C-alpha positions as CSV (number, residue, x, y, z in Angstrom):
1,X,0.0,0.0,0.0
2,X,2.8,2.4,0.9
3,X,4.7,1.4,-2.3
4,X,1.7,2.3,-4.4
5,X,1.4,5.7,-2.7
6,X,5.1,6.5,-3.3
7,X,4.8,5.5,-7.0
8,X,1.7,7.9,-7.4
9,X,3.6,10.7,-5.7
10,X,6.6,10.3,-8.1
11,X,4.3,10.3,-11.2
12,X,2.6,13.4,-9.9
13,X,5.9,15.2,-9.4
14,X,7.2,14.3,-12.8
15,X,4.0,15.5,-14.4
16,X,4.4,18.9,-12.6
17,X,7.9,19.2,-13.8
18,X,6.9,18.5,-17.4
19,X,4.2,21.2,-17.2
20,X,6.7,23.7,-15.8
21,X,9.3,22.9,-18.5
22,X,6.7,23.2,-21.2
23,X,5.5,26.6,-19.9
24,X,9.1,27.8,-19.8
25,X,9.8,26.7,-23.3
26,X,6.6,28.4,-24.6
27,X,7.7,31.7,-22.9
28,X,11.1,31.5,-24.6
29,X,9.5,30.9,-28.0
30,X,7.2,33.8,-27.6
31,X,10.2,36.0,-26.8
32,X,11.8,35.1,-30.1
33,X,8.7,35.8,-32.0
34,X,8.6,39.5,-30.7
35,X,10.2,42.1,-33.0
36,X,13.6,43.5,-31.9
37,X,13.6,46.6,-29.7
38,X,14.3,49.9,-31.5
39,X,17.9,51.1,-31.3
40,X,17.0,53.9,-29.0
41,X,20.0,53.4,-26.8
42,X,23.2,51.5,-27.3
43,X,23.7,51.0,-23.6
44,X,21.3,48.3,-22.1
45,X,19.7,48.7,-18.7
46,X,21.4,46.4,-16.2
47,X,18.3,46.1,-14.0
48,X,16.2,44.8,-16.8
49,X,16.2,41.0,-17.4
50,X,16.8,39.8,-20.9
51,X,14.2,37.7,-22.8
52,X,14.4,34.1,-21.9
53,X,15.9,34.8,-18.6
54,X,13.6,32.4,-16.8
55,X,14.6,29.6,-19.1
56,X,18.3,30.3,-18.4
57,X,17.6,30.1,-14.7
58,X,16.3,26.5,-15.0
59,X,18.8,23.9,-13.8
60,X,20.6,22.1,-16.5
61,X,19.7,18.8,-15.1
62,X,16.0,19.5,-15.6
63,X,16.4,19.8,-19.5
64,X,16.0,16.7,-21.5
65,X,18.5,17.1,-24.4
66,X,17.0,14.2,-26.4
67,X,13.7,16.1,-27.2
68,X,13.4,18.1,-30.5
69,X,12.8,21.4,-28.7
70,X,15.8,21.1,-26.4
71,X,18.2,21.3,-29.4
72,X,17.2,24.9,-30.3
73,X,19.3,27.8,-28.9
74,X,18.1,29.0,-25.6
75,X,17.7,32.7,-26.3
76,X,19.9,35.4,-27.8
77,X,23.5,35.7,-27.0
78,X,24.3,37.8,-23.8
79,X,25.0,41.5,-24.4
80,X,28.3,43.0,-23.3
81,X,28.7,44.3,-19.8
82,X,27.7,47.9,-19.4
83,X,31.1,48.7,-17.9
84,X,32.8,47.6,-21.1
85,X,30.7,50.0,-23.2
86,X,31.3,52.8,-20.8
87,X,35.0,52.3,-21.0
88,X,34.9,52.3,-24.8
89,X,33.1,55.6,-24.8
90,X,35.6,57.0,-22.4
91,X,38.4,56.0,-24.6
92,X,36.8,57.6,-27.6
93,X,36.3,60.8,-25.7
94,X,40.0,60.7,-24.7
95,X,41.0,60.3,-28.4
96,X,38.8,63.2,-29.4
97,X,40.5,65.4,-26.7
98,X,43.9,64.5,-28.0
99,X,42.9,65.3,-31.6
100,X,41.7,68.7,-30.5
101,X,44.9,69.3,-28.6
102,X,47.0,68.8,-31.8
103,X,47.3,72.2,-33.7
104,X,46.0,72.2,-37.2
105,X,48.4,73.0,-40.1
106,X,48.9,76.6,-40.8
107,X,48.5,78.0,-44.3
108,X,52.2,79.0,-44.4
109,X,53.3,75.4,-43.7
110,X,51.0,74.2,-46.5
111,X,52.4,76.7,-48.9
112,X,55.9,75.6,-48.1
113,X,55.1,72.0,-48.7
114,X,53.5,72.8,-52.1
115,X,56.4,75.0,-53.1
116,X,59.0,72.4,-52.2
117,X,57.0,69.7,-54.0
118,X,56.6,71.8,-57.1
119,X,60.3,72.7,-57.1
120,X,61.2,69.1,-57.0
121,X,58.8,68.2,-59.8
122,X,59.9,71.1,-62.0
123,X,63.6,70.3,-61.3
124,X,64.5,74.0,-61.2
125,X,67.8,75.0,-62.8
126,X,69.4,77.9,-61.1
127,X,71.9,80.3,-62.6
128,X,74.6,78.5,-60.6
129,X,73.5,75.1,-62.0
130,X,73.6,76.6,-65.5
131,X,77.1,78.0,-65.1
132,X,78.5,74.9,-63.4
133,X,76.7,72.0,-65.1
134,X,74.9,72.9,-68.3
135,X,77.0,75.5,-70.0
136,X,80.3,73.5,-69.7
137,X,78.6,70.7,-71.6
138,X,77.5,73.1,-74.4
139,X,80.9,74.8,-74.3
140,X,82.8,71.6,-74.9
141,X,80.5,70.5,-77.7
142,X,80.8,73.8,-79.5
143,X,84.6,73.6,-79.3
144,X,84.6,70.3,-81.0
145,X,82.1,71.4,-83.7
146,X,84.1,74.6,-84.5
147,X,87.4,72.7,-84.9
148,X,86.3,69.6,-86.7
149,X,87.4,68.9,-90.2
150,X,84.8,68.0,-92.9
151,X,84.0,64.3,-92.6
152,X,85.4,63.9,-89.1
153,X,83.5,61.9,-86.5
154,X,82.7,63.9,-83.4
155,X,82.3,61.8,-80.2
156,X,79.5,63.9,-78.6
157,X,75.9,63.1,-77.7
158,X,73.7,65.4,-79.9
159,X,70.8,64.1,-77.9
160,X,72.4,65.3,-74.6
161,X,73.3,68.7,-76.0
162,X,69.8,69.2,-77.4
163,X,68.3,68.3,-74.0
164,X,70.5,70.8,-72.2
165,X,69.5,73.6,-74.5
166,X,65.8,72.6,-74.1
167,X,66.0,72.6,-70.3
168,X,67.8,75.9,-70.2
169,X,65.3,77.5,-72.4
170,X,62.4,76.2,-70.3
171,X,64.1,77.6,-67.1
172,X,64.4,81.1,-68.6
173,X,68.1,81.0,-69.3
174,X,67.9,81.8,-73.0
175,X,69.3,85.3,-72.8
176,X,72.4,84.1,-70.8
177,X,72.9,81.1,-73.1
178,X,72.7,83.3,-76.2
179,X,75.2,85.7,-74.8
180,X,77.6,82.9,-73.9
181,X,77.2,81.4,-77.4
182,X,78.1,84.7,-79.1
183,X,81.1,85.2,-76.8
184,X,82.3,81.7,-77.4
185,X,82.1,81.9,-81.2
186,X,83.5,85.4,-81.3
187,X,86.6,84.3,-79.3
188,X,87.1,81.4,-81.7
189,X,86.8,83.7,-84.8
190,X,89.3,86.1,-83.3
191,X,91.9,83.3,-83.0
192,X,91.2,82.2,-86.6
193,X,91.8,85.8,-87.8
194,X,95.1,86.0,-86.1
195,X,96.2,82.7,-87.6
196,X,95.3,84.0,-91.1
197,X,97.3,87.2,-90.6
198,X,100.3,85.1,-89.8
199,X,100.0,82.9,-92.9
200,X,102.4,83.4,-95.9
201,X,100.9,84.6,-99.2
202,X,101.3,81.3,-101.0
203,X,99.2,79.6,-98.2
204,X,96.8,82.5,-97.5
205,X,94.1,81.5,-100.0
206,X,94.1,77.9,-99.0
207,X,94.0,78.6,-95.3
208,X,91.2,81.1,-95.7
209,X,89.3,78.5,-97.7
210,X,89.8,76.0,-94.8
211,X,88.6,78.4,-92.1
212,X,85.6,79.4,-94.2
213,X,84.5,75.8,-95.0
214,X,85.1,74.7,-91.4
215,X,83.0,77.4,-89.9
216,X,80.1,77.0,-92.4
217,X,80.2,73.2,-91.7
218,X,80.0,73.8,-87.9
219,X,77.0,76.0,-88.4
220,X,75.1,73.2,-89.9
221,X,75.3,71.4,-86.5
222,X,75.3,74.3,-84.1
223,X,72.1,76.0,-85.4
224,X,69.9,72.8,-85.1
225,X,71.2,72.1,-81.6
226,X,70.1,75.6,-80.5
227,X,66.8,75.5,-82.4
228,X,64.7,75.9,-79.2
229,X,66.6,79.1,-78.2
230,X,66.3,80.4,-81.8
231,X,62.6,79.8,-81.9
232,X,61.6,81.0,-78.4
233,X,64.1,83.8,-77.8
234,X,66.0,85.0,-80.9
235,X,63.1,85.0,-83.3
236,X,60.5,86.0,-80.7
237,X,62.3,88.7,-78.6
238,X,65.1,89.8,-80.9
239,X,63.3,89.4,-84.2
240,X,66.4,87.8,-85.8
241,X,67.7,84.4,-86.8
242,X,70.5,82.5,-85.2
243,X,72.1,81.4,-88.4
244,X,72.2,85.0,-89.8
245,X,73.7,86.2,-86.5
246,X,76.5,83.6,-86.6
247,X,77.3,84.3,-90.3
248,X,77.5,88.0,-89.5
249,X,80.1,87.1,-86.8
250,X,82.4,85.6,-89.4
251,X,81.9,88.5,-91.7
252,X,82.8,91.0,-89.0
253,X,85.7,89.2,-87.3
254,X,87.3,87.4,-90.2
255,X,86.2,88.4,-93.7
256,X,86.1,92.1,-93.3
257,X,89.6,92.1,-91.8
258,X,91.0,90.1,-94.7
259,X,89.0,91.0,-97.8
260,X,91.5,93.6,-99.0
261,X,94.4,91.2,-98.6
262,X,92.5,88.3,-100.1
263,X,91.0,89.9,-103.2
264,X,94.4,90.8,-104.9
265,X,95.6,87.3,-104.4
266,X,92.4,85.9,-106.0
267,X,92.8,88.1,-109.0
268,X,96.4,87.2,-109.4
269,X,95.5,83.5,-109.1
270,X,92.8,83.9,-111.7
271,X,95.3,85.2,-114.2
272,X,97.6,82.3,-113.6
273,X,95.7,79.1,-114.5
274,X,95.8,76.3,-111.9
275,X,97.7,78.3,-109.4
276,X,94.7,77.7,-107.1
277,X,92.4,74.7,-107.7
278,X,89.1,75.6,-109.3
279,X,87.2,74.0,-106.3
280,X,89.1,76.3,-103.8
281,X,88.4,79.3,-106.0
282,X,84.8,78.5,-106.3
283,X,84.3,77.9,-102.6
284,X,85.9,81.2,-101.6
285,X,84.1,83.3,-104.2
286,X,80.7,81.8,-103.4
287,X,81.4,82.1,-99.7
288,X,82.3,85.8,-100.0
289,X,79.1,86.4,-102.0
290,X,77.1,84.7,-99.2
291,X,78.8,86.8,-96.6
292,X,78.3,90.1,-98.3
293,X,76.9,90.3,-101.8
294,X,78.1,93.9,-102.4
295,X,81.7,92.6,-102.5
296,X,80.9,91.6,-106.1
297,X,81.7,95.2,-107.1
298,X,85.4,94.7,-106.2
299,X,85.9,92.1,-108.9
300,X,82.7,91.5,-111.0
301,X,84.5,89.4,-113.6
302,X,85.9,87.1,-111.0
303,X,82.5,86.6,-109.3
304,X,80.7,86.2,-112.6
305,X,82.7,83.1,-113.4
306,X,81.1,81.2,-110.4
307,X,77.8,83.0,-109.8
308,X,75.3,83.5,-112.5
309,X,73.6,86.8,-113.4
310,X,76.3,88.9,-111.9
311,X,77.2,90.8,-115.0
312,X,74.6,92.6,-117.1
313,X,73.2,90.7,-120.1
314,X,75.6,90.3,-123.1
315,X,75.0,92.6,-126.1
316,X,76.0,91.8,-129.7
317,X,78.8,94.4,-129.7
318,X,80.7,92.6,-127.0
319,X,80.8,89.2,-128.6
320,X,84.1,89.8,-130.3
321,X,85.6,90.7,-127.0
322,X,84.4,87.5,-125.4
323,X,85.7,85.5,-128.3
324,X,89.2,87.1,-127.8
325,X,89.2,86.2,-124.0
326,X,88.3,82.6,-124.9
327,X,91.2,82.4,-127.4
328,X,93.6,83.8,-124.9
329,X,92.5,81.2,-122.3
330,X,93.0,78.3,-124.8
331,X,96.5,79.5,-125.7
332,X,97.5,79.6,-122.0
333,X,96.2,76.1,-121.5
334,X,98.2,74.8,-124.4
335,X,101.4,76.5,-123.0
336,X,100.8,74.7,-119.7
337,X,100.8,71.3,-121.3
338,X,97.1,70.8,-122.2
339,X,96.3,69.6,-125.7
340,X,93.2,70.2,-127.8
341,X,91.1,67.3,-129.0
């Protein structure tokens, strides 16, 4: 009898526990069905119990893990402690205070940074840089070009020289570079003139021809190398041309000083066939005409033999005179060993 009563009490107790567990599970499920609270405050109230708190308070031994309901999560994950959130806010306030304590950059410092950056990017060439680095390169190249013989190989980098001129023009050194170029070539031509003055008469014509040909050949390389200076300074500000200026230098410092000594020698060489080679005579006469066309008046007959349309048109009355001159030239050729065919 007593055993039956104990069994009934045990069954009654188990039924009560099942009802309590069932009610707790339904309360937890209802808490999950409710919409999430609005984000009115990021700091939770520590005195407020989270949903499903009653279910978390149930002893673990009372939960049967074999049932289908017991496998579901038992409520949302716990929120961080309020003290941790407060500490995080305090650290943010401290960082903001430090940021306010750091002074903002002044406009002057910003301008200095921009100026230094632009200077670095532009690679500014000062006048000292020009005199110590860029002009010495140009000076050496000009020396080699002025003293080269026709057909010689010059071991210089035309690309490097062209780049130097371009950079100097871009950095507003055109005026100084033009002045240095004129001084450099003028000094060279003065030395050439002194050497010609010391030449003996029998070598005078030939040496003048070498000096003239060497200089004109050098201009064919010098003028293209300084094309940027010519375009953006000489033509724009001086209204001149670099080639004309350099030819004028030879005229003033060499040709004008020697024309009155050279012309009698040319006329004498003309009267004596093959005293001077025809190519040398042609080069000198054409060169003098290029330097100064009015020099034709000093020896029109001589210039007319190498430059067309120098003399006035031939008239019928002068044909006999021209025929006599041709006959005289033929006799002189025969006397010098040439035969007629």
